[in-house]
C-alpha positions in Angstrom: 0.1 0.1 0.1 0.9 3.5 -0.9 0.5 6.0 2.0 2.5 9.1 0.1 0.4 9.2 -3.5 0.9 11.6 -6.1 -2.8 13.0 -7.5 -2.7 13.8 -11.0 -5.8 16.2 -12.1 -6.2 15.8 -15.9 -8.3 18.7 -16.3 -10.2 18.5 -19.9 -9.0 16.0 -22.4 -9.7 16.4 -26.2 -12.9 14.5 -26.1 -16.4 15.8 -26.7 -17.9 16.3 -23.0 -17.9 19.9 -23.2 -21.7 19.3 -24.4 -21.9 16.9 -21.3 -20.5 19.1 -19.0 -20.1 23.2 -18.6 -17.2 22.6 -16.0 -15.1 21.4 -18.9 -12.6 24.0 -19.4 -11.8 25.3 -22.8 -9.9 28.5 -23.5 -6.5 28.7 -21.8 -7.6 31.0 -19.8 -10.0 28.7 -18.5 -7.4 25.4 -18.5 -4.7 27.9 -16.2 -8.0 28.3 -14.1 -8.3 24.3 -13.9 -5.1 24.1 -13.2 -4.9 26.3 -10.2 -8.6 24.5 -8.9 -6.8 21.2 -8.8 -3.4 22.7 -6.8 -6.1 24.0 -4.2 -7.8 21.2 -4.0 -4.8 19.0 -3.1 -3.4 17.9 -6.4 0.6 17.8 -6.8 0.5 17.5 -10.8 -2.0 18.8 -13.5 -2.5 17.1 -16.9 -3.2 19.4 -19.6 -4.8 19.0 -23.9 -5.5 22.9 -25.0 -9.0 23.1 -27.3 -9.9 25.1 -30.2 -10.9 28.3 -27.9 -13.9 29.1 -30.8 -15.1 25.1 -31.4 -14.0 23.6 -28.0 -12.5 20.7 -30.2 -9.1 19.4 -30.0 -6.2 21.8 -30.4 -2.5 21.1 -31.3 -1.6 25.1 -30.9 1.9 26.0 -29.4 0.0 29.3 -28.3 -2.3 27.5 -27.0 -0.3 25.7 -24.6 2.1 28.7 -23.7 -0.6 30.8 -22.3 -1.6 27.9 -20.1 1.4 27.5 -19.1 2.9 30.8 -18.1 -0.7 31.6 -16.6 -0.1 28.4 -14.0 3.4 29.5 -13.7 3.1 33.1 -12.7 0.3 32.6 -10.3 0.9 32.2 -6.8 -0.6 28.4 -6.5 2.6 26.2 -6.8 1.4 22.7 -9.2 3.9 20.5 -11.8 2.4 20.6 -15.3 2.2 17.6 -17.7 1.8 18.3 -21.3 0.0 16.0 -23.6 2.5 14.4 -26.2 -0.2 12.2 -27.3 -2.4 14.5 -29.6 -2.1 13.8 -33.8 -2.3 10.1 -33.7 -6.1 9.5 -34.5 -7.5 8.1 -37.9 -10.9 7.4 -38.7 -11.5 5.7 -41.9 -13.7 7.3 -44.5 -16.8 5.7 -45.2 -16.4 5.9 -49.0 -12.8 4.3 -49.1 -11.9 2.9 -45.7 -8.0 3.0 -47.1 -8.0 6.6 -46.5 -8.4 8.7 -43.6 -11.6 10.3 -43.1 -13.1 13.2 -41.3 -11.9 13.8 -37.8 -8.0 12.4 -39.3 -5.1 13.8 -37.4 -2.0 12.3 -38.3 1.3 14.5 -36.7 5.2 12.9 -37.1 6.7 12.8 -33.6 8.4 16.0 -34.2 5.1 17.8 -34.3 3.6 15.9 -31.4 6.8 17.0 -29.4 6.4 20.7 -30.4 4.9 21.9 -27.2 7.0 20.1 -24.8 10.3 21.0 -26.7 9.5 24.5 -26.6 7.8 24.8 -23.1 10.1 22.7 -21.1 7.1 21.1 -18.6 8.2 19.1 -16.1 6.8 16.3 -17.3 4.6 15.1 -20.4 2.6 11.6 -21.6 4.6 9.4 -23.9 1.8 7.2 -25.9 3.1 3.6 -25.7 1.5 1.9 -28.7 -1.2 1.8 -30.9 -4.9 0.8 -29.5 -8.7 0.4 -31.0 -9.7 3.9 -29.4 -13.2 3.7 -29.6 -14.4 4.1 -33.3 -11.0 5.1 -34.1 -8.2 3.7 -33.9 -4.8 5.6 -32.1 -1.5 5.2 -33.8 1.8 5.5 -32.6 4.3 2.8 -33.9 7.6 1.5 -32.2 9.8 3.6 -34.9 7.8 7.4 -33.9 8.1 5.9 -30.6 11.6 5.7 -30.8 12.1 8.7 -32.1 9.3 10.5 -29.6 11.4 9.1 -26.8 14.8 10.8 -27.9 13.4 13.7 -28.4 11.8 14.2 -25.1 15.1 12.9 -23.1 16.4 15.5 -24.8 15.0 18.2 -23.6 15.1 16.3 -20.0 11.4 16.3 -19.7 10.1 13.1 -17.6 8.0 11.1 -19.5 4.9 9.9 -18.2 4.4 6.0 -20.5 1.0 5.8 -20.8 0.1 2.0 -20.9 -3.7 1.6 -22.4 -3.1 -2.4 -22.7 -0.4 -4.6 -21.7 1.7 -4.8 -24.9 2.3 -1.0 -24.2 4.1 -2.0 -20.3 5.6 -4.4 -22.8 6.9 -1.7 -25.2 7.4 0.7 -22.6 9.8 -1.8 -20.6 11.6 -2.6 -24.0 12.5 1.3 -24.2 14.2 1.4 -20.9 15.8 -1.1 -21.9 17.2 0.7 -25.1 18.3 3.7 -22.6 15.5 6.1 -23.9 13.9 6.3 -20.9 16.0 7.8 -18.2 16.5 7.2 -14.2 13.5 5.4 -12.4 10.0 5.1 -15.4 7.0 6.7 -14.5 3.9 4.5 -15.7 0.0 5.5 -16.3 -2.0 2.6 -16.5 -4.8 3.5 -17.9 -7.8 1.5 -18.3 -11.9 1.8 -18.8 -11.0 2.8 -22.1 -12.7 1.3 -24.7 -11.0 -1.0 -26.1 -8.0 -1.6 -23.7 -7.4 -2.7 -20.3 -10.4 -3.2 -18.5 -10.4 -1.1 -15.5 -11.0 -3.5 -13.0 -8.1 -4.7 -9.4 -7.3 -7.9 -12.0 -6.5 -5.6 -14.9 -4.0 -3.5 -12.5 -2.2 -6.2 -10.9 -1.2 -7.9 -13.7 -0.3 -4.9 -15.7 1.2 -3.2 -12.3 3.1 -6.6 -12.2 4.9 -6.2 -15.7 6.6 -3.1 -14.5 10.4 -3.0 -13.9 11.4 -2.8 -9.5 12.7 0.1 -10.1 9.2 2.1 -11.6 6.9 4.2 -10.1 3.5 4.4 -11.3 0.1 5.5 -11.3 -3.4 4.0 -12.9 -6.4 6.1 -13.1 -10.2 4.5 -14.7 -13.0 6.8 -16.5 -16.6 7.3 -15.6 -18.1 6.0 -12.8 -14.8 3.9 -11.7 -12.7 6.5 -11.7 -13.2 7.1 -8.2 -12.8 3.2 -7.5 -9.7 2.5 -9.5 -7.7 5.3 -6.9 -8.2 3.5 -4.3 -7.6 0.1 -5.8 -4.1 2.1 -7.1 -3.1 3.4 -3.5 -3.9 -0.2 -2.1 -1.7 -1.8 -4.7 1.0 0.3 -3.9 0.7 3.5 -6.7 -0.1 6.6 -7.2 -3.6 8.1 -9.2 -5.4 10.4 -11.2 -8.9 12.1 -11.7 -10.0 14.9 -13.4 -12.5 16.1 -16.0 -11.0 14.0 -19.2 -11.6 11.5 -18.2 -15.5 11.7 -15.5 -17.6 14.0 -16.3 -19.8 13.3 -12.9 -19.5 13.8 -8.8 -21.7 11.0 -8.3 -25.4 10.2 -10.1 -27.4 13.3 -11.5 -24.1 15.9 -10.2 -21.7 16.8 -12.4 -18.2 17.8 -11.3 -15.8 20.3 -11.2 -11.6 19.7 -11.6 -11.7 20.5 -7.6 -14.6 18.4 -6.3 -13.3 15.5 -8.2 -9.5 16.1 -6.2 -11.2 17.0 -3.0 -13.6 13.5 -3.0 -10.4 11.4 -4.2 -8.0 13.0 -1.6 -11.1 12.1 1.3 -10.5 8.6 0.4 -6.7 9.1 0.4 -7.0 10.0 3.7 -9.1 7.7 4.1 -7.3 4.7 3.5 -4.7 5.9 5.3 -2.3 8.0 3.3 -1.6 11.2 2.3 -1.5 14.1 -1.1 2.5 14.5 -2.0 2.6 18.7 -2.2 4.3 19.6 -5.9 7.9 19.7 -4.2 7.7 16.4 -2.5 6.6 15.1 -6.3 9.6 16.9 -7.7 11.8 15.6 -5.1 10.2 12.2 -5.6 10.6 11.8 -9.3 13.5 13.5 -9.8 11.9 16.6 -11.7 13.0 19.9 -13.8 12.4 22.6 -10.9 10.9 25.5 -13.2 12.4 28.4 -11.0 15.8 27.3 -11.5 15.2 25.2 -14.2 17.7 22.6 -11.6 17.2 18.8 -11.3 17.9 16.9 -8.4 21.1 15.2 -8.4 23.2 17.8 -9.7 22.0 17.6 -13.2 21.1 20.7 -15.3 
């Protein structure tokens, strides 16, 4: 059991959720405000996507990421920033010609996916460790792309969060680590409940955890109504946890959530199980993250 828990809040995501919950942040200012709200509620890490302020849809705009980062860094509330680097992998077959990508398809090169991370240097970024049937689309991330992307993240001095949506993703993430493309103790995020990846249940989480390297740090999350049960399960199995409106829109049946309310609820679960939430400063030290104020990494690197 892990009694010192790093709690991440994934504040917005890229899915079609804004019409289902008006609390999902859309503009850079709203996303930054949600990061600060989550920090004040007890989260030590904010995981962000950005959206088109006009449509609420997916955005890969460096300017949007820059504005979010600047607003959060200038606030009087500290939080570790984790930028997604998994965008630009969506492939949806065209109805008339299924050999081609249809409307909604968006494929970016590893360099394009990495651009906001390399420019803005957050403490962390995600690295999605494989391809997947993701709902009705296919998320594409080939082995060679992943190796190229891992090298870019490594050169930037940013900690990759190895997102694993299935057991094969854990296997390839271990391979990246063995090839020297992941520095220090690797950090895994076990992503559970996404159709059609790994299921959100205790057996699946335990199986994936048991395949991690001995020196790994890890967290897990579930989506929808399984978000809070997976918080408790991850803690009991020795891991950290993630909540937020990217993964779940409801606080309870009939009650729309905010990012702050989800963090508070997860914090109560963790405390009731005998644990505590780690601070951003403790999180940086534990994971050996770059200090945004000094640029230094624990251990003397810069």
